[in-house]
C-alpha positions as CSV (number, residue, x, y, z in Angstrom):
1,X,11.4,-4.7,30.4
2,X,14.2,-2.1,30.4
3,X,14.0,0.2,27.3
4,X,17.1,2.3,26.8
5,X,16.1,6.0,26.7
6,X,18.2,6.7,23.6
7,X,16.9,3.7,21.5
8,X,14.3,4.1,18.8
9,X,11.2,2.0,19.5
10,X,8.9,0.0,17.2
11,X,5.8,-2.0,17.9
12,X,4.6,-4.9,15.7
13,X,1.1,-6.2,16.5
14,X,1.2,-10.0,16.9
15,X,-1.0,-12.8,18.2
16,X,-4.0,-11.9,16.2
17,X,-7.3,-12.9,17.7
18,X,-10.5,-14.2,16.0
19,X,-12.7,-12.0,18.2
20,X,-12.6,-9.4,20.9
21,X,-15.8,-10.8,22.5
22,X,-15.3,-11.4,26.2
23,X,-11.7,-10.3,26.0
24,X,-11.8,-6.7,27.2
25,X,-8.4,-5.5,28.1
26,X,-6.7,-8.5,26.5
27,X,-6.9,-7.5,22.9
28,X,-6.5,-4.2,20.9
29,X,-8.1,-3.2,17.7
30,X,-5.9,-2.7,14.6
31,X,-6.3,0.7,12.8
32,X,-10.0,0.8,13.7
33,X,-10.6,-2.1,11.4
34,X,-11.7,-5.8,11.5
35,X,-8.6,-7.2,13.1
36,X,-7.7,-7.6,16.8
37,X,-4.5,-8.7,18.4
38,X,-3.3,-9.8,21.8
39,X,0.4,-8.9,21.8
40,X,3.1,-6.6,20.6
41,X,6.6,-7.4,19.5
42,X,8.6,-4.5,21.1
43,X,11.7,-3.7,19.1
44,X,14.4,-1.2,20.2
45,X,17.1,-0.1,17.8
46,X,20.3,1.7,18.6
47,X,23.2,2.3,16.2
48,X,21.4,0.5,13.5
49,X,21.2,-2.7,15.5
50,X,18.2,-4.3,17.3
51,X,19.2,-4.3,21.0
52,X,15.8,-5.5,22.2
53,X,13.1,-7.7,20.7
54,X,10.5,-9.1,23.0
55,X,6.9,-10.0,22.8
56,X,4.5,-8.7,25.5
57,X,0.8,-9.0,25.9
58,X,-1.5,-6.0,25.3
59,X,-2.2,-5.8,29.0
60,X,1.5,-5.8,29.9
61,X,2.7,-3.1,27.5
62,X,5.5,-1.1,29.2
63,X,4.6,2.1,30.9
64,X,6.5,4.3,28.6
65,X,5.0,7.3,26.7
66,X,7.1,6.6,23.6
67,X,5.6,3.1,23.5
68,X,2.1,4.4,24.3
69,X,2.3,6.9,21.4
70,X,3.0,4.2,18.9
71,X,0.3,2.0,20.3
72,X,-2.2,4.8,19.9
73,X,-1.2,5.2,16.2
74,X,-1.6,1.5,15.7
75,X,-5.1,1.4,17.0
76,X,-6.4,4.8,15.7
77,X,-9.0,4.6,12.9
78,X,-7.7,5.7,9.4
79,X,-9.6,8.5,7.7
80,X,-11.8,7.5,4.8
81,X,-10.8,8.8,1.3
82,X,-13.1,11.1,-0.5
83,X,-12.6,10.3,-4.1
84,X,-15.0,12.3,-6.2
85,X,-18.5,11.2,-5.4
86,X,-17.2,8.1,-3.7
87,X,-16.1,7.5,-0.2
88,X,-13.6,4.7,0.3
89,X,-13.5,3.5,3.9
90,X,-10.3,2.5,5.4
91,X,-11.8,0.3,8.2
92,X,-11.7,-2.8,5.9
93,X,-9.5,-4.1,3.1
94,X,-10.3,-2.6,-0.3
95,X,-9.2,-3.5,-3.8
96,X,-7.3,-1.2,-6.1
97,X,-7.6,-2.5,-9.6
98,X,-4.5,-2.2,-11.9
99,X,-5.2,-0.8,-15.4
100,X,-2.0,-0.6,-17.5
101,X,-2.1,1.4,-20.7
102,X,1.4,0.5,-21.7
103,X,3.0,-1.6,-24.4
104,X,5.5,-3.2,-22.1
105,X,4.1,-3.9,-18.6
106,X,5.4,-7.2,-17.2
107,X,1.9,-8.5,-16.7
108,X,-0.5,-7.3,-19.4
109,X,1.5,-4.9,-21.5
110,X,-0.1,-3.9,-24.9
111,X,-3.6,-5.0,-24.1
112,X,-5.1,-1.5,-24.0
113,X,-2.4,0.6,-25.6
114,X,-4.4,1.7,-28.7
115,X,-7.9,1.3,-27.4
116,X,-8.9,3.9,-24.8
117,X,-12.5,2.9,-24.9
118,X,-11.6,-0.7,-24.3
119,X,-9.2,0.4,-21.5
120,X,-12.0,2.4,-19.8
121,X,-14.4,-0.5,-20.2
122,X,-11.9,-2.8,-18.5
123,X,-11.7,-0.3,-15.6
124,X,-15.5,-0.1,-15.4
125,X,-15.5,-3.9,-15.3
126,X,-13.1,-3.7,-12.3
127,X,-15.4,-1.4,-10.5
128,X,-18.4,-3.6,-11.2
129,X,-16.4,-6.6,-9.9
130,X,-15.8,-4.7,-6.6
131,X,-12.7,-2.6,-7.1
132,X,-12.9,0.5,-4.9
133,X,-10.3,2.4,-7.0
134,X,-9.0,1.9,-10.6
135,X,-5.3,2.7,-10.8
136,X,-4.4,3.8,-14.3
137,X,-0.7,3.8,-15.4
138,X,1.0,4.7,-18.6
139,X,4.6,3.7,-17.8
140,X,5.9,0.2,-16.9
141,X,8.0,0.2,-13.7
142,X,9.2,-3.4,-14.2
143,X,13.0,-3.8,-13.9
144,X,14.8,-2.6,-17.1
145,X,11.7,-0.9,-18.6
146,X,12.5,2.0,-20.9
147,X,11.8,5.6,-19.8
148,X,8.7,7.1,-21.2
149,X,8.3,10.7,-22.4
150,X,5.7,12.4,-20.3
151,X,3.7,13.4,-23.5
152,X,3.3,9.7,-24.4
153,X,2.3,8.9,-20.8
154,X,-0.3,11.6,-20.9
155,X,-1.6,10.4,-24.3
156,X,-1.9,6.9,-23.0
157,X,-3.7,7.5,-19.8
158,X,-5.9,10.6,-20.1
159,X,-8.5,9.2,-22.5
160,X,-9.2,6.3,-20.2
161,X,-9.2,8.5,-17.1
162,X,-11.7,10.9,-18.6
163,X,-14.1,8.0,-19.5
164,X,-13.7,6.4,-16.1
165,X,-14.2,9.6,-14.1
166,X,-17.4,10.4,-16.1
167,X,-18.7,6.9,-15.3
168,X,-18.4,7.7,-11.5
169,X,-15.4,5.4,-10.8
170,X,-12.8,6.4,-8.3
171,X,-9.6,6.8,-10.3
172,X,-5.9,7.0,-9.3
173,X,-3.0,7.9,-11.6
174,X,0.1,5.7,-11.3
175,X,2.9,8.1,-12.3
176,X,6.2,9.7,-11.2
177,X,5.9,12.8,-13.4
178,X,4.3,16.1,-12.3
179,X,3.0,16.9,-15.8
180,X,1.2,13.6,-15.9
181,X,-0.2,14.1,-12.4
182,X,-1.5,17.6,-13.4
183,X,-3.1,16.3,-16.6
184,X,-4.7,13.3,-14.9
185,X,-6.1,15.3,-12.0
186,X,-7.6,17.8,-14.5
187,X,-9.1,14.8,-16.4
188,X,-10.9,13.6,-13.3
189,X,-8.4,11.4,-11.4
190,X,-8.8,11.6,-7.6
191,X,-5.5,10.2,-6.2
192,X,-1.8,10.1,-7.1
193,X,0.0,6.8,-6.7
194,X,3.8,7.5,-7.0
195,X,6.3,4.7,-6.9
196,X,8.9,7.4,-6.3
197,X,7.1,9.0,-3.3
198,X,7.2,12.4,-5.1
199,X,11.0,12.3,-5.4
200,X,11.5,11.6,-9.1
201,X,10.1,14.9,-10.4
202,X,11.1,18.1,-8.6
203,X,7.6,19.5,-9.2
204,X,5.6,16.4,-8.1
205,X,5.3,17.4,-4.4
206,X,4.2,20.9,-5.3
207,X,1.5,19.5,-7.7
208,X,0.1,17.2,-5.0
209,X,0.1,19.8,-2.3
210,X,-1.6,22.3,-4.5
211,X,-4.2,19.8,-5.7
212,X,-5.0,18.7,-2.1
213,X,-5.5,15.1,-3.3
214,X,-4.7,11.9,-1.6
215,X,-1.3,10.4,-2.4
216,X,0.4,7.0,-2.1
217,X,4.1,7.2,-1.1
218,X,5.9,4.0,-2.0
219,X,9.4,3.0,-0.8
220,X,12.2,2.2,-3.2
221,X,15.9,2.4,-2.7
222,X,16.7,5.2,-5.2
223,X,13.4,6.8,-6.2
224,X,15.0,9.8,-7.8
225,X,16.7,7.6,-10.4
226,X,15.8,3.9,-10.5
227,X,13.2,2.4,-8.3
228,X,14.9,-1.0,-8.6
229,X,18.4,0.2,-7.6
230,X,20.0,-0.1,-4.2
231,X,22.7,-2.2,-2.7
232,X,20.8,-4.3,-0.1
233,X,19.6,-3.9,3.5
234,X,20.9,-4.7,6.9
235,X,17.4,-4.8,8.4
236,X,14.9,-4.3,5.6
237,X,11.8,-4.0,7.9
238,X,13.3,-1.3,10.1
239,X,15.0,0.5,7.2
240,X,11.8,0.7,5.1
241,X,9.8,1.9,8.1
242,X,12.3,4.6,8.9
243,X,12.4,5.8,5.3
244,X,8.7,6.0,5.0
245,X,8.5,7.8,8.3
246,X,11.0,10.4,7.1
247,X,9.3,10.8,3.7
248,X,5.8,11.2,5.2
249,X,7.2,13.9,7.5
250,X,8.8,15.7,4.6
251,X,5.7,15.5,2.4
252,X,3.5,16.7,5.3
253,X,5.8,19.6,6.0
254,X,5.5,20.7,2.3
255,X,1.7,21.1,2.8
256,X,0.1,17.7,2.1
257,X,-2.6,16.8,4.6
258,X,-1.5,13.8,6.7
259,X,-5.1,12.5,6.5
260,X,-4.6,12.1,2.8
261,X,-1.3,10.2,2.9
262,X,-1.0,6.4,2.3
263,X,2.1,4.3,2.5
264,X,3.4,1.4,0.4
265,X,6.5,-0.7,1.4
266,X,7.3,-1.3,-2.2
267,X,7.2,-5.0,-2.6
268,X,9.6,-6.1,-5.4
269,X,11.2,-2.7,-5.8
270,X,14.9,-3.0,-5.2
271,X,14.4,-5.9,-2.9
272,X,15.4,-9.6,-2.8
273,X,13.0,-12.5,-2.3
274,X,14.2,-12.6,1.4
275,X,13.5,-8.9,1.7
276,X,10.0,-9.2,0.3
277,X,9.1,-12.1,2.5
278,X,10.4,-10.2,5.6
279,X,8.3,-7.1,4.6
280,X,5.2,-9.2,4.1
281,X,5.6,-11.2,7.3
282,X,6.3,-8.0,9.2
283,X,3.7,-5.8,7.5
284,X,1.8,-5.0,10.7
285,X,4.8,-3.0,11.9
286,X,3.9,-0.2,9.5
287,X,0.7,0.5,11.3
288,X,2.9,2.2,13.9
289,X,3.3,5.1,11.4
290,X,-0.4,5.7,11.6
291,X,-1.3,5.8,7.8
292,X,-3.3,3.4,5.6
293,X,-1.1,0.7,4.0
294,X,-1.2,-0.1,0.3
295,X,0.0,-3.6,-0.6
296,X,1.1,-4.2,-4.2
297,X,2.3,-7.8,-4.6
298,X,0.0,-9.0,-7.4
299,X,1.8,-11.2,-10.0
300,X,5.2,-10.1,-8.7
301,X,8.4,-12.0,-9.5
302,X,8.5,-13.3,-5.9
303,X,5.5,-15.5,-6.7
304,X,7.3,-17.0,-9.6
305,X,10.4,-17.6,-7.5
306,X,8.3,-19.6,-5.0
307,X,6.4,-21.5,-7.6
308,X,8.7,-23.1,-10.2
309,X,9.2,-19.8,-12.1
310,X,5.6,-19.5,-13.0
311,X,5.2,-16.7,-15.6
312,X,3.3,-13.5,-14.7
313,X,0.0,-14.7,-16.2
314,X,0.1,-17.9,-14.1
315,X,0.4,-16.3,-10.7
316,X,-3.2,-15.9,-9.7
317,X,-3.0,-18.3,-6.7
318,X,0.0,-16.7,-5.3
319,X,-1.5,-13.2,-5.8
320,X,-4.6,-14.1,-3.9
321,X,-2.6,-15.7,-1.1
322,X,-0.6,-12.5,-0.7
323,X,-3.8,-10.4,-0.8
324,X,-5.2,-12.5,2.1
325,X,-2.0,-12.2,4.0
326,X,-2.3,-8.4,3.6
327,X,-5.9,-8.5,4.8
328,X,-4.9,-10.6,7.8
329,X,-2.3,-8.0,8.8
330,X,-4.5,-5.0,8.3
331,X,-3.5,-3.6,4.9
332,X,-6.3,-1.2,3.8
333,X,-5.7,-1.2,0.0
334,X,-4.7,-4.3,-1.9
335,X,-3.5,-3.4,-5.4
336,X,-4.2,-6.2,-7.9
337,X,-4.6,-7.3,-11.5
338,X,-7.2,-10.0,-10.8
339,X,-10.0,-8.0,-9.3
340,X,-12.9,-10.4,-9.4
341,X,-10.9,-13.3,-7.8
342,X,-9.3,-11.0,-5.1
343,X,-12.6,-9.4,-4.3
344,X,-14.3,-12.8,-3.9
345,X,-11.5,-14.0,-1.7
346,X,-11.7,-10.9,0.5
347,X,-15.5,-11.2,0.7
348,X,-15.1,-14.8,2.1
349,X,-12.4,-13.5,4.5
350,X,-14.8,-10.7,5.5
351,X,-17.6,-13.3,6.1
352,X,-15.3,-15.2,8.4
353,X,-14.3,-12.1,10.3
354,X,-17.9,-11.0,10.7
355,X,-18.9,-14.4,12.0
356,X,-16.1,-14.3,14.5
357,X,-16.8,-10.7,15.6
358,X,-20.4,-11.6,16.4
359,X,-19.7,-14.8,18.2
360,X,-21.4,-15.5,21.4
C-alpha cells in the first residue's frame, strides 16, 4: 500500500471479533475495552477528497509511523472519570441518563419543570436502574427551541442537582452557558456536557479549565449560534472527525486536561438522516482521536424517520438498537432517556461479550 506523504490519514477499526482467544497478533483491542477487531479501514484524504480507502488486517498494517500513532490511540485504554465519590470506568459501555427540567424538550418537556424534588427522585431512580451519570439540562436543544435566559436555566437545574449530588449520584450539567456551568458545579455537578463544545459562551472554556472538571465536547455545524445550522457536508465522517480533533486541541491548549475530555459526534445536530447513519456506521473511526466517545441518539428524529414517523415517546426500540450499535463499536457513554431498558440491553450484551472472551 502506497500512502502519499502529504495526505492526512485515518483508521477505522473493522472486522470485529467475538474473542481474542487463540488469535494473538491477529486482533487488536479497542480502547482497552471489551471489543476486539481484526482489520483497519485505512483512509487517506488530500484536498478534501478520499484518495485511498483500503481494508488491511491488523497484522498487515502499513509500516508508517503516522499509521502506527493512530493505531496506538485506537487501542489505548481510556482514563476512568472521577466524579465526586464515584469512579466511572471507560473500559465498558456506561449509561448517561437524561433528566430534562424544561417545559419544551422534544421528548419529555414539562414533566419536572415545577417539581425539583420529583426531578431529583427521577434522577435517583435512573441511578438505581444503572445509570452511571445523570445528565441534568434546563434548556431544550431541539430544532427551533426558544432561547432560555441563564437565570431561568439555573433556577430549573440547581435544585435537582443539589439533591442528586447529596444523594451520591454522579451528575453532569447539560448547558452552553458559563454562568449555568459555574452554578451547577458549585451545587455539586461533576461534569460539563456542552452541545456547543465551549464555543457558545465566551467564558465557558475558562470556567471548565478553572474547575478542572471533565467535559463533553459535541460537534455541531455552527455552535456559536445555532447547533442545528449548517449547509451540509461533503464527507460527514471525515469532517466531523477533523472538527473534533481541532476543537480538542484548542480546549487542551487552553488548560483542560486531555484525560478529562470526551467527544460526541452530535447525532441529529445539523445533520441529515444520511449524515446520521454515516456517523453511526463509521463511529469506530473516532477512536483514532484517543478520547472516550459519547453517543446521544436516544429518541432522535432519525428513529422516527426510519419507523413510519413514530413520535418521540414511541421510539424505545430504535433507541435501544442504536445504543447496542454504539456498544458494538466501542462507545463508552450512551446517553439515553430510557435508562432501565438500555441498561438491561447492555447487561445482556455484556454477558455475551464475557462468554465470548472466556471461550475455550
